Jmol script that loads the backbone (N, CA, C; Angstrom):
load data "model"
ATOM      1  N   MET A   1     -96.902 -41.825  30.262  1.00  0.00           N
ATOM      2  CA  MET A   1     -96.455 -43.082  29.686  1.00  0.00           C
ATOM      3  C   MET A   1     -95.691 -42.810  28.396  1.00  0.00           C
ATOM      4  N   ILE A   2     -94.607 -43.495  28.207  1.00  0.00           N
ATOM      5  CA  ILE A   2     -93.761 -43.315  27.035  1.00  0.00           C
ATOM      6  C   ILE A   2     -94.205 -44.274  25.937  1.00  0.00           C
ATOM      7  N   LYS A   3     -94.307 -43.752  24.718  1.00  0.00           N
ATOM      8  CA  LYS A   3     -94.642 -44.592  23.569  1.00  0.00           C
ATOM      9  C   LYS A   3     -93.610 -44.344  22.478  1.00  0.00           C
ATOM     10  N   ILE A   4     -93.267 -45.398  21.752  1.00  0.00           N
ATOM     11  CA  ILE A   4     -92.314 -45.288  20.654  1.00  0.00           C
ATOM     12  C   ILE A   4     -93.018 -45.687  19.365  1.00  0.00           C
ATOM     13  N   ASN A   5     -92.933 -44.827  18.378  1.00  0.00           N
ATOM     14  CA  ASN A   5     -93.514 -45.100  17.084  1.00  0.00           C
ATOM     15  C   ASN A   5     -92.701 -46.206  16.398  1.00  0.00           C
ATOM     16  N   PRO A   6     -93.350 -47.304  15.966  1.00  0.00           N
ATOM     17  CA  PRO A   6     -92.590 -48.408  15.341  1.00  0.00           C
ATOM     18  C   PRO A   6     -91.772 -47.974  14.120  1.00  0.00           C
ATOM     19  N   GLU A   7     -92.192 -46.941  13.419  1.00  0.00           N
ATOM     20  CA  GLU A   7     -91.444 -46.493  12.250  1.00  0.00           C
ATOM     21  C   GLU A   7     -90.151 -45.769  12.638  1.00  0.00           C
ATOM     22  N   LYS A   8     -90.024 -45.347  13.883  1.00  0.00           N
ATOM     23  CA  LYS A   8     -88.855 -44.597  14.320  1.00  0.00           C
ATOM     24  C   LYS A   8     -87.845 -45.457  15.067  1.00  0.00           C
ATOM     25  N   ARG A   9     -88.006 -46.747  15.023  1.00  0.00           N
ATOM     26  CA  ARG A   9     -87.067 -47.643  15.691  1.00  0.00           C
ATOM     27  C   ARG A   9     -85.755 -47.676  14.927  1.00  0.00           C
ATOM     28  N   ASN A  10     -84.658 -47.777  15.654  1.00  0.00           N
ATOM     29  CA  ASN A  10     -83.330 -47.772  15.036  1.00  0.00           C
ATOM     30  C   ASN A  10     -82.937 -49.110  14.430  1.00  0.00           C
ATOM     31  N   ILE A  11     -83.405 -50.191  15.008  1.00  0.00           N
ATOM     32  CA  ILE A  11     -83.058 -51.521  14.520  1.00  0.00           C
ATOM     33  C   ILE A  11     -84.263 -52.125  13.804  1.00  0.00           C
ATOM     34  N   THR A  12     -84.087 -52.457  12.541  1.00  0.00           N
ATOM     35  CA  THR A  12     -85.151 -53.104  11.772  1.00  0.00           C
ATOM     36  C   THR A  12     -85.014 -54.614  11.922  1.00  0.00           C
ATOM     37  N   PRO A  13     -86.087 -55.351  11.647  1.00  0.00           N
ATOM     38  CA  PRO A  13     -85.968 -56.812  11.695  1.00  0.00           C
ATOM     39  C   PRO A  13     -84.886 -57.327  10.736  1.00  0.00           C
ATOM     40  N   GLU A  14     -84.755 -56.707   9.582  1.00  0.00           N
ATOM     41  CA  GLU A  14     -83.740 -57.121   8.623  1.00  0.00           C
ATOM     42  C   GLU A  14     -82.331 -56.923   9.194  1.00  0.00           C
ATOM     43  N   LYS A  15     -82.128 -55.797   9.870  1.00  0.00           N
ATOM     44  CA  LYS A  15     -80.826 -55.521  10.471  1.00  0.00           C
ATOM     45  C   LYS A  15     -80.540 -56.499  11.609  1.00  0.00           C
ATOM     46  N   ALA A  16     -81.555 -56.831  12.402  1.00  0.00           N
ATOM     47  CA  ALA A  16     -81.386 -57.787  13.497  1.00  0.00           C
ATOM     48  C   ALA A  16     -80.986 -59.158  12.952  1.00  0.00           C
ATOM     49  N   VAL A  17     -81.617 -59.573  11.848  1.00  0.00           N
ATOM     50  CA  VAL A  17     -81.286 -60.862  11.240  1.00  0.00           C
ATOM     51  C   VAL A  17     -79.844 -60.851  10.751  1.00  0.00           C
ATOM     52  N   ARG A  18     -79.408 -59.740  10.120  1.00  0.00           N
ATOM     53  CA  ARG A  18     -78.021 -59.638   9.648  1.00  0.00           C
ATOM     54  C   ARG A  18     -77.033 -59.695  10.808  1.00  0.00           C
ATOM     55  N   ILE A  19     -77.336 -59.002  11.888  1.00  0.00           N
ATOM     56  CA  ILE A  19     -76.441 -59.001  13.052  1.00  0.00           C
ATOM     57  C   ILE A  19     -76.334 -60.404  13.639  1.00  0.00           C
ATOM     58  N   LEU A  20     -77.470 -61.064  13.822  1.00  0.00           N
ATOM     59  CA  LEU A  20     -77.458 -62.412  14.385  1.00  0.00           C
ATOM     60  C   LEU A  20     -76.750 -63.404  13.472  1.00  0.00           C
ATOM     61  N   LYS A  21     -76.875 -63.217  12.157  1.00  0.00           N
ATOM     62  CA  LYS A  21     -76.225 -64.111  11.202  1.00  0.00           C
ATOM     63  C   LYS A  21     -74.706 -64.064  11.355  1.00  0.00           C
ATOM     64  N   ARG A  22     -74.168 -62.893  11.703  1.00  0.00           N
ATOM     65  CA  ARG A  22     -72.721 -62.776  11.915  1.00  0.00           C
ATOM     66  C   ARG A  22     -72.244 -63.648  13.063  1.00  0.00           C
ATOM     67  N   TYR A  23     -73.138 -63.969  13.991  1.00  0.00           N
ATOM     68  CA  TYR A  23     -72.798 -64.790  15.152  1.00  0.00           C
ATOM     69  C   TYR A  23     -73.364 -66.208  15.019  1.00  0.00           C
ATOM     70  N   ASP A  24     -73.604 -66.610  13.779  1.00  0.00           N
ATOM     71  CA  ASP A  24     -74.111 -67.954  13.461  1.00  0.00           C
ATOM     72  C   ASP A  24     -75.435 -68.276  14.145  1.00  0.00           C
ATOM     73  N   GLN A  25     -76.271 -67.274  14.303  1.00  0.00           N
ATOM     74  CA  GLN A  25     -77.609 -67.461  14.866  1.00  0.00           C
ATOM     75  C   GLN A  25     -78.626 -67.225  13.754  1.00  0.00           C
ATOM     76  N   LYS A  26     -79.519 -68.180  13.561  1.00  0.00           N
ATOM     77  CA  LYS A  26     -80.514 -68.064  12.500  1.00  0.00           C
ATOM     78  C   LYS A  26     -81.842 -67.615  13.090  1.00  0.00           C
ATOM     79  N   MET A  27     -82.469 -66.640  12.425  1.00  0.00           N
ATOM     80  CA  MET A  27     -83.760 -66.141  12.864  1.00  0.00           C
ATOM     81  C   MET A  27     -84.509 -65.635  11.639  1.00  0.00           C
ATOM     82  N   SER A  28     -85.780 -65.941  11.560  1.00  0.00           N
ATOM     83  CA  SER A  28     -86.591 -65.453  10.446  1.00  0.00           C
ATOM     84  C   SER A  28     -86.973 -63.992  10.701  1.00  0.00           C
ATOM     85  N   LEU A  29     -87.454 -63.334   9.648  1.00  0.00           N
ATOM     86  CA  LEU A  29     -87.897 -61.947   9.807  1.00  0.00           C
ATOM     87  C   LEU A  29     -89.067 -61.850  10.781  1.00  0.00           C
ATOM     88  N   ALA A  30     -89.968 -62.818  10.740  1.00  0.00           N
ATOM     89  CA  ALA A  30     -91.110 -62.811  11.657  1.00  0.00           C
ATOM     90  C   ALA A  30     -90.645 -62.948  13.108  1.00  0.00           C
ATOM     91  N   GLU A  31     -89.682 -63.843  13.338  1.00  0.00           N
ATOM     92  CA  GLU A  31     -89.144 -64.004  14.689  1.00  0.00           C
ATOM     93  C   GLU A  31     -88.407 -62.748  15.135  1.00  0.00           C
ATOM     94  N   ALA A  32     -87.666 -62.129  14.228  1.00  0.00           N
ATOM     95  CA  ALA A  32     -86.937 -60.906  14.563  1.00  0.00           C
ATOM     96  C   ALA A  32     -87.917 -59.786  14.904  1.00  0.00           C
ATOM     97  N   ARG A  33     -89.005 -59.711  14.164  1.00  0.00           N
ATOM     98  CA  ARG A  33     -90.027 -58.700  14.436  1.00  0.00           C
ATOM     99  C   ARG A  33     -90.607 -58.892  15.836  1.00  0.00           C
ATOM    100  N   LEU A  34     -90.912 -60.138  16.184  1.00  0.00           N
ATOM    101  CA  LEU A  34     -91.447 -60.442  17.521  1.00  0.00           C
ATOM    102  C   LEU A  34     -90.430 -60.126  18.611  1.00  0.00           C
ATOM    103  N   MET A  35     -89.178 -60.507  18.378  1.00  0.00           N
ATOM    104  CA  MET A  35     -88.124 -60.245  19.361  1.00  0.00           C
ATOM    105  C   MET A  35     -87.966 -58.742  19.590  1.00  0.00           C
ATOM    106  N   LEU A  36     -87.936 -57.965  18.509  1.00  0.00           N
ATOM    107  CA  LEU A  36     -87.763 -56.518  18.643  1.00  0.00           C
ATOM    108  C   LEU A  36     -88.965 -55.879  19.334  1.00  0.00           C
ATOM    109  N   ASP A  37     -90.172 -56.334  18.998  1.00  0.00           N
ATOM    110  CA  ASP A  37     -91.362 -55.819  19.685  1.00  0.00           C
ATOM    111  C   ASP A  37     -91.272 -56.077  21.178  1.00  0.00           C
ATOM    112  N   PHE A  38     -90.875 -57.295  21.545  1.00  0.00           N
ATOM    113  CA  PHE A  38     -90.723 -57.637  22.960  1.00  0.00           C
ATOM    114  C   PHE A  38     -89.682 -56.739  23.627  1.00  0.00           C
ATOM    115  N   MET A  39     -88.535 -56.585  22.978  1.00  0.00           N
ATOM    116  CA  MET A  39     -87.455 -55.797  23.567  1.00  0.00           C
ATOM    117  C   MET A  39     -87.853 -54.329  23.738  1.00  0.00           C
ATOM    118  N   TYR A  40     -88.486 -53.756  22.721  1.00  0.00           N
ATOM    119  CA  TYR A  40     -88.924 -52.365  22.832  1.00  0.00           C
ATOM    120  C   TYR A  40     -89.985 -52.206  23.912  1.00  0.00           C
ATOM    121  N   ASN A  41     -90.946 -53.133  23.967  1.00  0.00           N
ATOM    122  CA  ASN A  41     -91.979 -53.051  24.999  1.00  0.00           C
ATOM    123  C   ASN A  41     -91.383 -53.208  26.394  1.00  0.00           C
ATOM    124  N   PHE A  42     -90.442 -54.120  26.543  1.00  0.00           N
ATOM    125  CA  PHE A  42     -89.779 -54.313  27.836  1.00  0.00           C
ATOM    126  C   PHE A  42     -89.012 -53.052  28.236  1.00  0.00           C
ATOM    127  N   ALA A  43     -88.338 -52.433  27.283  1.00  0.00           N
ATOM    128  CA  ALA A  43     -87.594 -51.199  27.566  1.00  0.00           C
ATOM    129  C   ALA A  43     -88.539 -50.086  28.005  1.00  0.00           C
ATOM    130  N   ILE A  44     -89.675 -49.967  27.344  1.00  0.00           N
ATOM    131  CA  ILE A  44     -90.658 -48.941  27.710  1.00  0.00           C
ATOM    132  C   ILE A  44     -91.192 -49.195  29.110  1.00  0.00           C
ATOM    133  N   LEU A  45     -91.541 -50.447  29.417  1.00  0.00           N
ATOM    134  CA  LEU A  45     -92.035 -50.786  30.756  1.00  0.00           C
ATOM    135  C   LEU A  45     -90.986 -50.464  31.821  1.00  0.00           C
ATOM    136  N   SER A  46     -89.747 -50.820  31.541  1.00  0.00           N
ATOM    137  CA  SER A  46     -88.668 -50.571  32.496  1.00  0.00           C
ATOM    138  C   SER A  46     -88.470 -49.081  32.725  1.00  0.00           C
ATOM    139  N   LEU A  47     -88.459 -48.322  31.658  1.00  0.00           N
ATOM    140  CA  LEU A  47     -88.269 -46.883  31.766  1.00  0.00           C
ATOM    141  C   LEU A  47     -89.426 -46.231  32.516  1.00  0.00           C
ATOM    142  N   ASN A  48     -90.650 -46.642  32.206  1.00  0.00           N
ATOM    143  CA  ASN A  48     -91.806 -46.108  32.921  1.00  0.00           C
ATOM    144  C   ASN A  48     -91.726 -46.421  34.408  1.00  0.00           C
ATOM    145  N   GLN A  49     -91.277 -47.608  34.758  1.00  0.00           N
ATOM    146  CA  GLN A  49     -91.161 -47.999  36.158  1.00  0.00           C
ATOM    147  C   GLN A  49     -90.119 -47.137  36.868  1.00  0.00           C
ATOM    148  N   VAL A  50     -88.997 -46.903  36.223  1.00  0.00           N
ATOM    149  CA  VAL A  50     -87.951 -46.074  36.824  1.00  0.00           C
ATOM    150  C   VAL A  50     -88.448 -44.645  37.007  1.00  0.00           C
ATOM    151  N   LEU A  51     -89.149 -44.125  36.018  1.00  0.00           N
ATOM    152  CA  LEU A  51     -89.633 -42.748  36.104  1.00  0.00           C
ATOM    153  C   LEU A  51     -90.701 -42.569  37.191  1.00  0.00           C
ATOM    154  N   LYS A  52     -91.460 -43.627  37.474  1.00  0.00           N
ATOM    155  CA  LYS A  52     -92.508 -43.552  38.489  1.00  0.00           C
ATOM    156  C   LYS A  52     -91.992 -43.853  39.891  1.00  0.00           C
ATOM    157  N   ASP A  53     -90.831 -44.458  40.006  1.00  0.00           N
ATOM    158  CA  ASP A  53     -90.286 -44.874  41.293  1.00  0.00           C
ATOM    159  C   ASP A  53     -89.756 -43.656  42.061  1.00  0.00           C
ATOM    160  N   ASP A  54     -90.355 -43.377  43.184  1.00  0.00           N
ATOM    161  CA  ASP A  54     -89.960 -42.219  44.005  1.00  0.00           C
ATOM    162  C   ASP A  54     -88.556 -42.386  44.587  1.00  0.00           C
ATOM    163  N   ARG A  55     -88.102 -43.615  44.779  1.00  0.00           N
ATOM    164  CA  ARG A  55     -86.771 -43.835  45.331  1.00  0.00           C
ATOM    165  C   ARG A  55     -85.678 -43.391  44.362  1.00  0.00           C
ATOM    166  N   MET A  56     -85.993 -43.274  43.077  1.00  0.00           N
ATOM    167  CA  MET A  56     -85.001 -42.897  42.090  1.00  0.00           C
ATOM    168  C   MET A  56     -84.838 -41.382  41.975  1.00  0.00           C
ATOM    169  N   LYS A  57     -85.683 -40.639  42.688  1.00  0.00           N
ATOM    170  CA  LYS A  57     -85.627 -39.160  42.584  1.00  0.00           C
ATOM    171  C   LYS A  57     -84.777 -38.571  43.663  1.00  0.00           C
TER     172      LYS A  57
END
end "model"
wireframe off; spacefill off
backbone 0.3
color backbone group
């Protein structure tokens, strides 16, 4: 199983808020933190599924 250390993430909640602000989207730091956690967890689940899928080998 793949795990990612939260301190080693490339996008911080502050950076996500700045990026979204450029596109006129408002998000609090707490919401950005939740969104990034969801996205990272979804990416890990997806990657684990691909790595376990015998059809992909």
